[in-house]
N, CA and C of each residue as an Amber inpcrd file, in Angstrom:
protein
   168
  98.9160000 153.5240000 115.4680000  99.3070000 152.6340000 114.3930000
 100.0660000 153.4410000 113.3420000 101.2020000 152.9330000 112.9160000
 102.0200000 153.6930000 111.9720000 101.5490000 153.4930000 110.5400000
 101.8280000 154.4740000 109.7370000 101.4590000 154.4590000 108.3280000
 102.7300000 154.6600000 107.5150000 102.9220000 153.9000000 106.4130000
 104.1070000 154.0940000 105.5880000 104.1700000 155.5130000 105.0400000
 105.3490000 156.1090000 105.0900000 105.4700000 157.4910000 104.6360000
 105.6000000 157.5830000 103.1210000 106.1230000 156.5550000 102.4940000
 106.2650000 156.5810000 101.0380000 105.6700000 155.3300000 100.4330000
 105.1730000 155.5070000  99.2250000 104.5900000 154.3940000  98.4980000
 105.7020000 153.4770000  98.0040000 105.4670000 152.1670000  98.0500000
 106.4470000 151.2130000  97.5170000 106.3110000 151.1720000  96.0020000
 107.3850000 151.4500000  95.2930000 107.3250000 151.5020000  93.8310000
 107.1110000 150.1060000  93.2680000 106.6670000 150.0580000  92.0090000
 106.3840000 148.7670000  91.3910000 107.6540000 147.9440000  91.2240000
 108.7670000 148.5900000  90.9060000 110.0200000 147.8420000  90.7480000
 110.5000000 147.3010000  92.0910000 110.3310000 148.0730000  93.1440000
 110.7180000 147.6130000  94.4760000 109.8320000 146.4560000  94.9100000
 108.5560000 146.5310000  94.6100000 107.6240000 145.4510000  94.9480000
 107.9860000 144.1690000  94.2120000 108.3190000 144.2880000  92.9310000
 108.6920000 143.0980000  92.1530000 110.0070000 142.5020000  92.6280000
 110.9580000 143.3570000  93.0190000 112.2350000 142.8690000  93.5580000
 112.0200000 142.1100000  94.8630000 111.1430000 142.6300000  95.7080000
 110.8580000 141.9890000  96.9860000 110.1670000 140.6430000  96.7750000
 109.2910000 140.5690000  95.7870000 108.5140000 139.3600000  95.5390000
 109.2420000 138.3640000  94.6330000 110.4640000 138.6590000  94.2380000
 111.1670000 137.7700000  93.3070000 111.5060000 136.4280000  93.9390000
 111.5040000 136.3380000  95.2680000 111.8450000 135.0860000  95.9490000
 110.6170000 134.2510000  96.2710000 109.4370000 134.6970000  95.8780000
 108.2050000 133.9860000  96.2170000 107.9090000 132.8200000  95.2740000
 108.6660000 132.6790000  94.1930000 108.3940000 131.6330000  93.2150000
 108.6310000 130.2550000  93.8310000 107.8680000 129.2770000  93.3840000
 108.0190000 127.9050000  93.8820000 109.2910000 127.2930000  93.3200000
 110.0020000 126.5720000  94.1390000 111.2190000 125.8990000  93.7080000
 110.9090000 124.4420000  93.4070000 111.5870000 123.8860000  92.4170000
 111.3420000 122.4960000  92.0720000 111.9330000 121.5790000  93.1320000
 111.2720000 120.4670000  93.3830000 111.7170000 119.5250000  94.3980000
 112.8610000 118.6820000  93.8490000 113.7880000 118.3400000  94.7210000
 114.8960000 117.4650000  94.3400000 114.3680000 116.0400000  94.2520000
 114.6610000 115.3670000  93.1420000 114.2170000 113.9900000  92.9740000
 115.3880000 113.1110000  92.5790000 115.2590000 111.8290000  92.8770000
 116.2630000 110.8330000  92.4940000 115.5420000 109.6680000  91.8390000
 116.2940000 108.8250000  91.1620000 115.7270000 107.6290000  90.5460000
 115.9740000 106.4260000  91.4440000 115.0060000 105.5600000  91.5110000
 115.1290000 104.3280000  92.2870000 116.2070000 103.4590000  91.6500000
 117.0800000 102.9030000  92.4990000 118.1690000 102.0700000  91.9780000
 117.6550000 100.7390000  91.4550000 116.4560000 100.3340000  91.8810000
 115.9230000  99.0400000  91.4760000 115.0150000  99.1400000  90.2510000
 113.9960000 100.0030000  90.3130000 113.0160000 100.0550000  89.2240000
 113.1150000 101.3140000  88.3750000 113.8610000 102.3310000  88.8270000
 114.0300000 103.5440000  88.0360000 112.9310000 104.5730000  88.2010000
 112.0360000 104.3710000  89.1610000 110.9590000 105.3300000  89.3980000
 111.5260000 106.5980000  90.0210000 110.8700000 107.7210000  89.7710000
 111.3030000 109.0030000  90.3260000 110.6810000 109.1550000  91.7110000
 111.5080000 109.4920000  92.7110000 111.0150000 109.6590000  94.0690000
 111.8570000 110.6790000  94.8150000 111.3890000 111.0910000  95.9770000
 112.1170000 112.0390000  96.8100000 113.3120000 111.3380000  97.4520000
 114.4150000 112.0580000  97.6850000 115.5940000 111.4280000  98.2640000
 115.3640000 110.9880000  99.7140000 116.1170000 109.9970000 100.1590000
 116.0870000 109.4380000 101.5150000 114.7380000 108.8220000 101.8510000
 114.0910000 108.2360000 100.8650000 112.8090000 107.5770000 101.0870000
 112.7780000 106.2650000 100.3190000 112.0520000 105.3000000 100.8540000
 111.8890000 104.0270000 100.1660000 110.9840000 104.2260000  98.9570000
 111.2290000 103.4650000  97.9150000 110.4440000 103.5680000  96.6850000
 109.0280000 103.0620000  96.9590000 108.0020000 103.8580000  96.6490000
 106.6300000 103.4080000  96.8940000 106.1780000 102.3240000  95.9180000
 106.8690000 102.1790000  94.7910000 106.4560000 101.1810000  93.8020000
 107.0350000  99.7990000  94.0820000 108.3480000  99.7360000  94.3790000
 108.9650000  98.4190000  94.5810000 109.3860000  98.1730000  96.0280000
 109.4550000  99.2220000  96.8660000 109.7750000  99.0430000  98.2740000
 111.2560000  98.9630000  98.5890000 112.1200000  99.2950000  97.6340000
 113.5640000  99.2110000  97.8730000 114.1070000 100.5400000  98.3790000
 115.1300000 100.4500000  99.2520000 115.8390000 101.6190000  99.7490000
 117.3010000 101.2270000  99.9290000 118.1980000 101.9330000  99.2470000
 119.6360000 101.6590000  99.2710000 119.9430000 100.2080000  98.8990000
 119.2320000  99.7050000  97.9090000 119.5130000  98.3760000  97.3830000
 118.9480000  97.2270000  98.1990000 118.1920000  97.4960000  99.2330000
 117.6060000  96.4430000 100.0580000 116.0890000  96.5900000 100.0890000
 115.3930000  95.4520000 100.1510000 113.9360000  95.4630000 100.2260000
 113.5420000  95.8750000 101.6520000 112.8780000  97.0210000 101.7780000
 112.4930000  97.5380000 103.0950000 110.9890000  97.4700000 103.3320000
 110.1890000  97.5630000 102.2960000 108.7440000  97.5440000 102.4160000
 108.2120000  96.3020000 101.6910000 107.3490000  95.5840000 102.3520000
 106.8140000  94.3620000 101.7220000 105.5840000  94.6780000 100.8970000
């Protein structure tokens, strides 16, 4: 089993971990009621998708 030959410095560790942060989700507003929801999905509150009633 191999062992690292040099210690990873704190700045190198922080640079490597800089991409681990959570990214905010993309959201859109419902065209019918204005609720915030994920894109390409029917609105859970009013059931509209692309201006048409899809969920009863």
